[in-house]
C-alpha positions in Angstrom: 33.6 23.0 -69.3 33.9 20.6 -66.3 31.2 18.0 -64.8 30.2 15.6 -62.0 27.8 13.1 -61.6 26.0 12.3 -58.2 22.8 10.2 -57.7 20.2 11.8 -55.7 16.3 10.5 -55.3 14.9 10.3 -59.0 17.1 12.6 -60.3 20.9 12.4 -61.4 22.5 15.3 -60.4 24.8 17.1 -62.6 27.1 19.8 -62.3 28.6 22.0 -65.4 30.7 24.9 -65.3 31.2 27.2 -68.2 34.9 28.0 -67.5 36.1 29.9 -71.0 34.7 32.3 -73.6 34.4 29.9 -76.1 32.1 27.3 -78.1 32.3 24.2 -76.3 30.3 20.7 -76.9 31.0 17.6 -74.2 29.6 14.3 -75.4 28.3 13.0 -72.0 26.0 9.4 -73.5 24.8 8.5 -70.2 21.9 6.5 -69.7 19.3 6.2 -66.7 17.1 3.5 -66.2 14.4 1.8 -63.6 13.7 4.2 -60.4 15.1 7.7 -62.0 13.4 10.0 -64.3 15.7 12.5 -65.6 18.6 15.0 -64.4 19.1 17.4 -62.4 21.6 19.7 -64.1 22.9 23.2 -62.2 24.6 25.2 -64.5 26.4 27.4 -63.8 28.1 30.6 -66.2 31.8 31.7 -64.4 32.6 33.8 -67.9 31.7 37.7 -68.8 30.0 36.6 -71.6 26.1 35.4 -72.5 25.8 31.4 -73.9 23.2 29.3 -75.2 23.3 25.8 -73.9 21.9 22.7 -75.8 21.3 19.6 -74.4 20.6 16.6 -76.4 18.8 13.5 -75.0 17.5 10.5 -76.5 14.1 9.0 -75.5 11.3 7.0 -77.0 8.8 9.2 -74.6 8.1 12.9 -74.9 10.7 14.6 -72.7 9.7 17.7 -70.7 12.5 20.7 -68.8 11.7 23.3 -66.1 14.1 26.0 -64.7 11.8 27.0 -61.7 11.6 23.7 -60.4 8.4 22.2 -62.1 6.4 25.6 -61.8 6.6 26.1 -65.6 6.8 23.2 -67.4 8.0 23.1 -71.2 8.3 20.3 -73.9 11.6 19.2 -75.5 11.7 19.8 -79.8 11.9 16.6 -81.1 14.0 17.4 -83.7 14.7 13.4 -85.6 13.3 10.3 -84.2 13.5 10.0 -80.6 16.0 12.8 -80.4 14.9 15.7 -78.2 16.7 19.2 -77.4 16.4 22.3 -75.0 18.1 25.5 -75.4 18.6 27.6 -72.2 20.2 31.0 -72.3 22.5 31.6 -69.4 23.2 35.2 -68.6 26.9 36.3 -67.2 28.2 34.9 -63.8 24.4 33.2 -63.7 23.6 29.8 -62.0 20.5 27.9 -63.3 19.2 25.1 -61.7 17.5 22.8 -65.2 15.7 19.9 -64.6 15.3 17.4 -67.4 12.7 14.3 -67.2 10.4 12.3 -68.7 6.8 10.9 -67.1 7.3 7.1 -67.3 10.4 5.1 -65.9 12.0 4.3 -68.7 15.6 4.2 -70.6 16.5 8.1 -71.2 19.8 9.2 -72.2 21.7 12.8 -71.8 24.0 12.6 -75.3 25.5 15.4 -75.2 26.0 19.2 -73.7 26.5 22.2 -76.4 27.5 25.7 -75.3 27.5 28.6 -77.8 28.4 32.4 -76.9 25.7 34.7 -78.2 27.5 36.9 -80.4 24.3 39.4 -81.4 23.2 40.7 -77.6 23.3 43.8 -78.6 20.9 43.1 -81.6 18.7 40.8 -79.6 17.9 43.7 -77.0 16.6 46.0 -79.7 12.7 46.2 -79.3 12.0 46.9 -82.8 13.5 47.6 -86.0 12.8 51.2 -87.2 14.9 50.8 -90.2 16.5 48.1 -92.3 19.4 49.5 -92.6 22.2 49.0 -90.5 23.1 52.3 -88.3 25.4 51.6 -85.3 24.3 48.6 -83.7 27.1 46.6 -85.6 30.2 47.7 -88.0 28.9 47.0 -92.0 32.9 46.9 -92.4 33.1 43.2 -91.4 35.6 42.0 -93.0 34.8 38.4 -92.5 31.4 39.1 -94.0 32.9 40.5 -97.3 35.1 37.5 -97.9 32.2 35.3 -97.6 29.5 37.0 -99.1 32.0 39.0 -101.7 30.1 42.7 -101.0 30.0 44.9 -97.8 26.8 44.7 -94.7 24.5 46.8 -95.5 21.2 45.4 -93.9 20.4 43.6 -90.9 19.5 40.4 -92.5 22.8 40.5 -94.0 24.0 40.4 -90.3 21.5 37.7 -89.2 22.6 35.3 -92.4 26.2 35.8 -90.8 25.6 34.6 -87.4 23.4 31.7 -89.3 26.3 30.7 -90.9 29.2 30.8 -88.8 26.9 29.3 -85.4 26.3 26.2 -88.6 30.1 26.1 -89.2 30.5 25.1 -85.5 27.9 22.4 -85.5 29.9 18.8 -85.0 26.7 16.8 -86.4 27.5 14.2 -88.8 23.9 13.1 -89.0 22.9 16.7 -90.5 26.0 17.5 -92.5 24.0 17.7 -95.5 21.3 19.8 -94.5 23.5 22.3 -93.2 26.0 22.6 -95.7 22.9 22.9 -98.4 21.6 25.7 -96.4 24.7 27.7 -96.2 25.3 27.4 -100.0 21.5 28.6 -100.0 22.1 31.6 -97.8 25.0 32.8 -100.1 23.7 32.1 -103.1 20.3 33.7 -102.3 22.0 37.0 -100.9 24.4 37.5 -104.3 21.0 37.2 -105.9 19.2 39.6 -104.4 21.8 42.4 -104.2 21.6 42.0 -108.6 18.5 43.8 -108.1 19.1 45.9 -105.6 18.0 49.1 -107.2 14.5 48.0 -107.9 13.3 48.3 -104.0 10.2 47.0 -104.6 11.2 43.6 -106.1 14.5 43.5 -103.6 12.4 43.3 -100.5 10.0 41.1 -101.6 12.8 38.6 -102.9 14.7 39.2 -99.7 11.4 38.2 -97.4 10.6 34.9 -99.7 13.9 33.5 -99.4 14.7 34.2 -95.3 11.3 32.7 -95.0 13.0 29.6 -96.7 16.1 30.1 -95.2 15.0 28.4 -91.9 17.5 26.7 -89.6 14.9 25.4 -87.3 16.8 24.1 -83.8 20.4 25.6 -85.1 18.8 29.4 -85.3 19.9 31.0 -82.1 18.9 34.0 -82.9 14.8 33.7 -83.8 14.1 36.9 -81.8 16.3 38.9 -84.2 15.0 36.9 -87.4 11.7 37.8 -86.6 11.8 41.9 -86.0 13.8 41.9 -89.5 10.9 39.6 -90.9 8.3 42.4 -89.2 10.3 45.3 -90.8 10.4 43.6 -94.4 6.7 42.9 -94.0 6.5 46.5 -93.5 8.6 47.9 -95.5 7.6 45.7 -98.6 4.4 47.1 -98.1 4.9 50.6 -98.4 6.4 50.4 -101.8 2.8 49.4 -103.0 0.3 52.2 -102.8 -3.2 51.7 -102.2 -4.7 55.6 -102.5 -6.4 55.0 -105.5 -9.2 57.5 -106.5 -12.5 55.7 -106.4 -14.6 57.8 -108.6 -12.0 57.3 -111.7 -11.8 53.6 -110.8 -10.4 51.2 -113.7 -11.4 48.3 -112.0 -15.1 46.8 -112.9 -16.6 46.1 -109.4 -16.2 42.2 -108.8 -12.2 42.5 -109.2 -10.4 41.3 -106.3 -7.0 42.6 -105.0 -5.2 39.8 -102.9 -2.0 40.6 -100.7 -0.3 39.1 -98.4 1.4 40.1 -95.1 3.5 38.6 -92.7 3.5 38.9 -88.8 5.3 37.6 -86.1 3.3 37.0 -82.7 5.2 36.1 -79.6 7.7 34.1 -81.7 5.7 32.1 -84.2 5.3 33.5 -87.8 1.8 33.9 -89.1 0.6 34.5 -92.6 -2.4 36.9 -93.6 -4.3 36.7 -97.1 -6.5 39.4 -97.7 -8.8 39.8 -100.3 -10.9 42.7 -100.9 -12.6 44.8 -103.9 -10.3 46.8 -106.1 -12.2 50.1 -105.7 -11.9 49.8 -101.8 -9.2 50.7 -100.1 -10.3 52.4 -96.9 -9.7 51.2 -93.7 -12.8 49.4 -92.1 -15.1 50.3 -89.9 -15.6 47.5 -88.0 -14.0 43.4 -87.7 -16.0 40.3 -87.5 -14.4 37.4 -86.3 -15.7 34.1 -87.3 -14.3 30.8 -84.3 -15.3 27.7 -83.5 -13.4 25.8 -86.3 -14.0 21.7 -85.2 -15.3 19.8 -87.6 -15.8 22.5 -89.9 -16.4 22.6 -93.6 -16.2 24.8 -96.2 -19.8 25.4 -97.0 -20.4 25.9 -93.2 -18.3 28.9 -93.7 -19.4 30.1 -96.7 -22.9 30.1 -95.1 -22.0 31.9 -92.2 -20.3 34.7 -93.9 -23.5 34.9 -96.4 -25.4 35.3 -93.4 -22.9 38.1 -92.1 -23.5 39.9 -95.4 -27.0 39.7 -95.4 -27.2 40.9 -92.1 -24.6 44.0 -92.1 -25.7 46.0 -95.7 -24.4 49.2 -95.7 -22.0 48.5 -93.3 -18.2 48.8 -93.8 -16.7 45.7 -92.2 -14.1 43.0 -92.5 -14.4 39.4 -91.7 -11.5 37.3 -90.0 -10.8 33.5 -90.5 -8.2 30.9 -89.6 -7.2 28.0 -91.1 -5.0 25.4 -90.1 -4.3 23.6 -93.6 -2.7 25.7 -96.6 -4.8 23.3 -98.6 -7.9 25.0 -97.6 -6.7 28.2 -98.3 -7.2 28.0 -102.3 -10.8 26.5 -102.1 -11.8 29.3 -99.3 -10.3 31.8 -102.1 -12.9 30.6 -104.6 -15.8 30.8 -101.9 -14.7 34.8 -101.2 -14.3 35.1 -104.6 -18.2 33.9 -105.3 -19.4 35.9 -102.5 -17.7 39.5 -103.8 -19.2 38.5 -107.2 -22.7 37.7 -106.1 -22.7 40.6 -103.2 -22.2 43.8 -104.4 -21.8 44.8 -100.8 -18.5 46.7 -99.2 -16.1 44.3 -97.2 -13.0 42.5 -97.0 -12.0 39.1 -95.5 -8.7 38.3 -93.9 -7.6 34.6 -93.9 -4.6 33.8 -91.2 -2.8 30.8 -91.3 0.5 29.3 -89.4 3.5 30.4 -91.0 6.3 28.6 -89.4 8.4 25.5 -90.5 7.4 23.2 -87.9 3.9 22.3 -89.3 0.4 23.3 -88.1 0.6 24.4 -84.5 -1.9 22.6 -82.1 -4.1 25.4 -81.0 -7.6 25.6 -79.1 -10.3 27.6 -80.2 -9.6 30.2 -77.8 -5.8 30.6 -78.8 -7.0 31.0 -82.4 -9.0 33.9 -81.4 -6.5 35.6 -79.3 -4.6 34.9 -82.2 -6.8 36.4 -84.6 -7.6 39.8 -82.2 -3.5 40.6 -83.8 -5.4 41.2 -87.1 -7.8 43.7 -86.5 -7.6 46.8 -88.2 -10.9 48.5 -88.3 -11.5 52.3 -87.0 -14.1 51.2 -84.1 -12.6 50.2 -80.8 -14.7 46.7 -80.5 -15.0 43.6 -82.7 -17.4 41.5 -83.1 -17.3 37.4 -82.6 -19.5 34.9 -84.4 -19.6 31.1 -84.2 -19.5 28.8 -86.8 -23.1 28.3 -88.1 -24.6 31.2 -86.3 -26.8 33.3 -88.2 -25.6 36.9 -87.8 -28.1 39.0 -86.0 -29.7 41.8 -88.9 -28.9 45.3 -88.5 -25.9 43.9 -85.4 -23.4 46.4 -86.6 -25.6 49.8 -86.2 -27.3 48.7 -83.5 -24.1 48.1 -81.2 -23.0 51.4 -82.4 -25.8 53.2 -81.0 -25.1 51.0 -77.7 -21.4 51.1 -77.3 -20.0 53.1 -74.1 -16.2 53.6 -73.6 -16.4 51.7 -70.8 -17.9 48.5 -72.5 -15.4 45.3 -72.0 -17.6 42.8 -73.3 -21.1 43.2 -75.0 -23.8 40.3 -75.5 -27.1 39.8 -76.0 -30.1 38.9 -73.6 -32.0 36.6 -76.1 -31.7 34.6 -78.9 -32.6 31.2 -80.3 -29.5 29.0 -79.9 -28.8 25.7 -81.2 -27.2 22.8 -80.0 -24.9 21.4 -82.8 -24.5 17.9 -81.4 -28.8 17.3 -81.3 -29.5 19.3 -83.7 -32.4 20.9 -81.0 -33.0 24.6 -81.0 -34.3 26.6 -77.8 -35.2 29.9 -77.1 -32.3 31.0 -74.5 -32.3 34.4 -71.9 -29.9 35.4 -69.5 -30.4 36.5 -66.2 -29.0 40.4 -65.9 -28.1 40.1 -62.4 -24.4 40.4 -62.2 -24.5 37.1 -59.7 -25.2 35.6 -63.2 -22.5 36.8 -65.2 -20.5 34.0 -64.3 -22.5 31.3 -65.7 -24.8 32.9 -68.9 -24.0 31.9 -72.5 -22.0 34.3 -74.5 -24.5 35.3 -77.3 -22.6 37.4 -80.2 -20.1 38.7 -78.1 -18.8 42.3 -78.7 -14.7 42.6 -77.7 -13.2 45.9 -76.2 -10.3 45.8 -79.0 -7.6 46.5 -76.2 -9.0 43.5 -74.1 -6.4 40.8 -75.3 -3.2 42.7 -75.8 -1.8 41.6 -72.7 -2.4 37.7 -73.1 0.0 35.6 -74.3 -1.6 33.0 -76.4 0.8 30.4 -75.5 -0.1 30.1 -71.9 -0.6 26.3 -71.3 -3.9 27.5 -69.6 -5.5 28.5 -72.7 -4.4 25.1 -74.6 -7.5 23.6 -73.8 -9.7 26.2 -73.8 -12.2 26.1 -76.5 -15.2 28.2 -75.7 -15.7 31.9 -75.3 -17.4 31.5 -71.9 -14.2 29.7 -70.6 -12.3 32.5 -71.8 -14.7 35.4 -70.3 -14.6 33.6 -67.0 -11.0 33.6 -66.7 -11.0 37.8 -67.3 -13.6 37.7 -64.6 -11.5 35.7 -62.1 -8.4 37.3 -62.5 -10.3 41.0 -62.5 -9.6 42.4 -65.9 -13.3 42.6 -66.2 -15.9 43.2 -63.3 -19.3 42.7 -65.0 -21.1 42.4 -68.6 -23.0 45.0 -70.7 -26.1 42.6 -71.8 -28.5 44.1 -74.2 -32.1 43.7 -74.5 -32.7 41.3 -78.2 -33.8 43.6 -80.5 -34.5 40.9 -83.6 -35.4 37.9 -82.7 -34.4 36.6 -86.0 -31.0 34.9 -85.5 -29.3 31.7 -84.5 -26.3 31.3 -82.0 -24.7 27.7 -81.6 -24.9 27.0 -78.2 -21.3 26.9 -76.6 -21.7 25.5 -73.4 
């Protein structure tokens, strides 16, 4: 690797050529001040291998990067105090313009550049893992694996762990040396202990899944895509080991006993955990899904009241309720609330609680990002789902009403009128929407019902959704880009409702 430095405008230009097919690290330790804001790095790979290039910076302010001349802007990862990093994948014979900068003209340092060959191109390109067992993608007779672990490679998580260890062994970072050594020891120890119970596949897959979640290499993981596919496959396989088809007529459980299951799901490279609670005598797929949104300044009592209104309004229906929480410490409280609701109301329903499962703390999500994430956990039979704001009174018999009114062409269904409450003022008034198509862009979205496929191609991470906290904003976005042309607005069939005003 060679580099040359040229001063130009507000960025210092650096040329980096990757000339050899091997891992390299270059200490730069270059600081800029005064009128310069960052670096324009021209990165060119002249080899026939793919690389992950890590650029480490020192700054007192947030650091940003872009590879398309600031059309798309991303924030560098802060992995320790005042230390930032961004990782760029560069393919063989590829050339990339990378800009790294800070918004204010303060001292900023490009500390080092590290290039690592990507050894797992084949595995990274696997769309899905149809089996956790290694087939033809990679050799199972890897002598280096056997020397390290003491047994032969058999599963995809074996290969992933080997790649992680090889990468960390190449890291020259004294500050994180203790973390790296501890993680390597943990991975090897976990792997050996797991093999002792391999014959009991039920317990084996469960323990491997839990261990992998705790073996998070963070910024040193160059194989996050592969890891996500393995976690998905393990979660699917572990669910297969616990059959849920139990005859209802000879059910040995009491009606108020609760079955609790935990499922892991990766959505656009982020891990989420779903805790599902339902009656032990009920193992059927729900007919409908009801999603609760608008969590700003919420409390447990408001969640309980909202769920109770849904239950009372949906007697005789089969449905699931889906929630999202930001903090794990809310989970236990919510479970107690849900158990009480199961006990007090002898109705058929289940509840899913979604929680971010990553190791970097909670995600800073907008209300509509949470909605888009929750839509990935809908598992009902009907082709649509319901949305209700916290503190709203769900319309009585609404599920049955929609079933009779629904057409296959419907994308978004709204109620024409309802009592609405402004939570900021406490003022309640009667609202009625204008049916004219010209007013579709402006109307209040009262108890929306959504086509399950409407969000399939939406990436919740897009910056646009980061500040979107009203369903009306999401609806207008879908109208602007042509996803939907008009709304279906139904006359109010029951005035005994209360909708939290969104605008």
